[in-house]
Every structure is written in C-alpha cells, then in structure tokens.
C-alpha positions as CSV (number, residue, x, y, z in Angstrom):
1,M,24.2,35.2,-10.1
2,E,22.4,34.0,-13.2
3,S,20.0,31.8,-12.5
4,N,20.2,28.5,-14.5
5,T,17.6,25.9,-14.5
6,A,18.3,21.8,-15.3
7,A,16.3,22.1,-18.4
8,D,19.3,25.2,-19.3
9,A,22.1,23.2,-18.1
10,S,20.9,20.1,-19.7
11,E,20.6,22.3,-23.4
12,A,23.9,23.8,-22.9
13,T,25.7,20.3,-22.8
14,G,24.3,19.2,-25.8
15,G,21.2,17.1,-23.8
16,S,23.3,15.5,-21.8
17,A,22.5,15.9,-17.7
18,D,25.8,15.7,-16.4
19,A,25.5,19.5,-15.0
20,Q,28.5,20.9,-17.2
21,R,26.8,24.7,-16.1
22,P,25.8,24.7,-12.7
23,V,22.1,24.3,-11.9
24,S,20.6,26.5,-9.6
25,L,18.9,25.4,-7.0
26,S,15.7,26.9,-5.0
27,D,15.7,25.2,-2.0
28,E,16.1,22.5,0.3
29,A,13.9,19.6,-1.7
30,D,15.5,20.4,-4.8
31,L,19.3,20.2,-3.7
32,D,18.4,17.2,-2.1
33,A,17.0,15.6,-5.4
34,F,19.8,16.9,-7.2
35,V,22.6,15.2,-4.5
36,G,20.3,12.4,-4.8
37,D,20.2,11.6,-8.8
38,A,24.2,12.4,-9.0
39,A,26.9,9.6,-7.8
40,V,29.0,12.9,-7.0
41,A,27.5,16.7,-6.8
42,L,29.7,19.7,-5.8
43,V,27.3,22.5,-4.4
44,E,28.1,26.3,-3.9
45,F,26.1,27.8,-1.2
46,Y,26.3,31.6,-1.8
47,T,24.4,34.9,-1.5
48,D,23.3,37.1,-3.9
49,G,26.4,40.3,-4.1
50,C,28.5,37.8,-3.0
51,G,31.7,38.9,-5.8
52,I,33.8,35.9,-4.8
53,C,30.9,33.7,-4.9
54,A,30.1,34.9,-8.3
55,S,33.8,34.9,-9.5
56,M,33.9,31.1,-8.4
57,E,30.7,30.3,-11.1
58,P,32.5,29.7,-14.4
59,V,35.7,27.7,-11.8
60,I,33.3,25.6,-10.9
61,G,31.9,24.6,-14.1
62,N,35.5,24.0,-15.6
63,V,36.0,21.4,-12.7
64,A,32.7,19.7,-13.9
65,R,34.6,19.3,-17.1
66,G,38.1,18.4,-15.5
67,V,37.2,16.1,-12.9
68,E,37.5,12.2,-13.7
69,A,34.2,11.5,-11.7
70,D,31.0,12.7,-13.8
71,L,30.0,15.5,-11.6
72,A,27.2,17.4,-11.3
73,V,27.5,21.1,-10.0
74,G,24.5,23.5,-8.5
75,L,24.3,26.3,-6.7
76,V,22.0,27.3,-3.7
77,N,21.2,30.9,-2.1
78,P,20.6,29.8,1.6
79,R,18.7,32.7,2.3
80,D,15.7,31.5,0.2
81,D,15.4,28.4,2.7
82,P,16.5,29.2,6.3
83,P,16.5,25.6,7.2
84,L,19.7,25.4,4.9
85,V,21.6,27.9,7.0
86,E,21.4,25.5,10.3
87,R,21.5,22.3,8.7
88,F,24.6,22.8,6.6
89,D,25.8,25.3,9.1
90,V,26.3,27.9,6.3
91,R,28.3,31.0,8.2
92,S,30.3,32.3,5.1
93,V,30.1,32.1,1.7
94,P,31.0,30.6,-0.6
95,L,30.8,27.0,0.8
96,F,31.4,24.2,-1.2
97,V,30.0,20.8,-0.2
98,L,30.8,17.6,-2.4
99,F,28.0,14.8,-1.9
100,V,28.7,11.1,-2.9
101,D,26.1,9.1,-2.8
102,G,23.7,11.8,-1.6
103,E,25.6,12.5,1.3
104,P,28.0,14.9,2.2
105,V,31.4,14.2,2.6
106,A,33.4,17.4,2.9
107,R,33.4,21.0,3.1
108,R,35.0,23.6,2.4
109,A,34.8,27.7,3.1
110,D,38.1,29.6,2.3
111,G,36.7,32.1,0.1
112,F,37.9,32.2,-4.0
113,V,39.4,28.6,-4.9
114,P,41.7,28.4,-7.9
115,G,40.2,25.6,-10.1
116,D,43.1,23.2,-10.0
117,E,43.2,23.4,-6.4
118,L,39.0,23.0,-6.4
119,T,39.7,20.0,-8.8
120,A,42.2,18.2,-6.6
121,W,39.8,18.2,-3.6
122,V,37.1,17.3,-5.4
123,E,38.9,14.4,-7.1
124,E,40.6,13.4,-2.9
125,H,37.4,13.2,-1.7
126,A,35.2,11.4,-4.4
127,V,36.2,8.0,-3.6
C-alpha cells in the first residue's frame, strides 16, 4: 500500500485537511488523534500483501468525496501495533470501522465492498 502522510493528504487536496486521499496511520496514538480530530472518520485496517485491501484504497478515497458528511479516511496496519488487533477485534482484513465524534459506531469485514455500497453504509451510520 502506498504510504501517505497527513501532509501528503493536505497537499493532494489543495491544502485542505478534509482527507480526500486516505491518510496512513502508523500506530494506536495516530489513530486516536486522527479520529479525535474528525467529526466522521472511516478507517481501513489492512495488512501488507492483502490484494483486496490494496484495491479498496481508491474506493474509500472516492467514498470520502461522495458522502454528504465531511469524511476523513485513514489506513492502519494493525500488525504494526498489536494492541490494535485486540482493541478492535481484527479477525480479517480489510476491516472498516466508522467513527463519529471519536467513537466507533459501525464496523464491517466483508472483503471487497463496492463504492456505492460503502457510501450507503457510511451515510447510514454517520448520524
């Protein structure tokens, strides 16, 4: 997976911090800060070498641009920070967790999810 930093995401969106591109999160502290700074955040838990995970990266970027909510999108590899595996009960990847006001409100681990289906799921739970 391509590694993006918050600065890269900001540059890619013309200086805006609205995270049109997924932002790579390196550990639990980064994740907590990321979801704490966003009203609504979608985080994909992935592992290196996961083809489905890699194919979801552009999809979640498109979802961020397609939902009505101001959606921040992040990527985190829980193998880089094992406590994340336990905290979020990661059993398979990709795992999508939706956060509202810093709290997880929904999760799904269904493999590849088409963009329109993921958009509907985000909009359903981002109340």
